[in-house]
N, C-alpha and C positions, 0 to 999 in steps of 0.2 A: 504494500500499500504506500503510495507516494503522497504524503501530506505536506503541505507547506503553510506556514503562518506568516502573516504580514504584521510585523511589529509596529508599523505605523497606522494600522487599522484601529479605529476607536472602539470596535467591538471587543468585549472580553475574550480572552484566549479560549475559554471553554466553548464559547459560541462559535469561534473560528474552527476549532477541532470538530465540533458536532457538524458544522456545515460541510467541512471537507469529507467527513465520513458519509454524510447524506449524499453528496455528489458522487462518491465512489459507488455507493449502492445504486443510485439513480442511473448512472451511466453503464451499469452492468459489470463493473470491476469486481463486485461481490454479489453473489446470488444467495437466495435463501438457503440456509444450512451451512454456508461457508463460515469458517472460524476467523476471527480477527486476531491480530497480535495482542499480547497482554497490554494492560494499561501501562505497566512499568516499561515495557519495550517501546511503546509509542512515545512515552514521555522522554525516554533516553534519546530516541531519534530526533524528536522535536526540540529537545533542550529545555523542557518545561517540567514543572512539578507533576508527579504522578496523580496527585489529588485533582489537579485541573483536568487531566484526561479522564479520570473517573467521573468527574461531574458531567462532562460531555457524554460519556457512555451511559450514565444513568438517565440523562435527558432523553437520549435516543431509545433507551429501554422503555421509558415512560410513554414515548410516542408509538411504541410497538414495533420499532425497527430492529431492535436487538433483544436477545434473551441471554440471561446469565445462567449458567449451569455450574453448580459446584463440582469441581473436579474436571470439568470439560471446557471451561473458559467461556468466552463470549462469542456468540454466533449471530449471524443475520437471521432474524425471525421472519421478516417479510420484505416485499419489494416496495420501494417508494413509488407512489402513483405519480403520474405526469404532472398533475396540478401542484402537488407538494414540491416537486423538484423545481417547477417554474417559479413558485412563490419564493423558494430559497434563493434562486438566481436573481430574481427581481429585487429582493432585499439587498443582495450584494451589489447589484448595479446601482441602486438608489444610494447606498452608502458611498460608493465610489464617486458618483455624481456630486454628492455633498462635499467630498474632499476637493473637488475642482470648483466649488462655488455654485453649483447648480441646485435649484430647488426641485421638488417633486413635480410641480407644474411644468418646469422647463424640460424635465425628462419626458414627461407625457407628450409635450409638443414635439420633441425630437422623434419619439416613437411614432407619432401620427404622421410625420413627414416621410417615414419609410414606405417603400412600395409594398 
């Protein structure tokens, strides 16, 4: 799993981790039943605290995307539906637009200009 974090992003790290995992599930990199690396391994690779990764994983578990099994680790419970994936990407696009000084209405106008 290739996850990247943007330290300049205003969103909390756990939200960035959860978003990256959602994208990996949404784009098919992980299918239902696939096991994820341990929270400790993900934290080591990302250079962040394991509790931050655990918080992201718990959020995804609460959403029904992951399941925790004692002794078996963390696995993908379900597939992200298309709407949920688009909502996640739209949030990220809106956040990036804000970093460049654009408001929500500006972004909507840009989208409406597209063919």
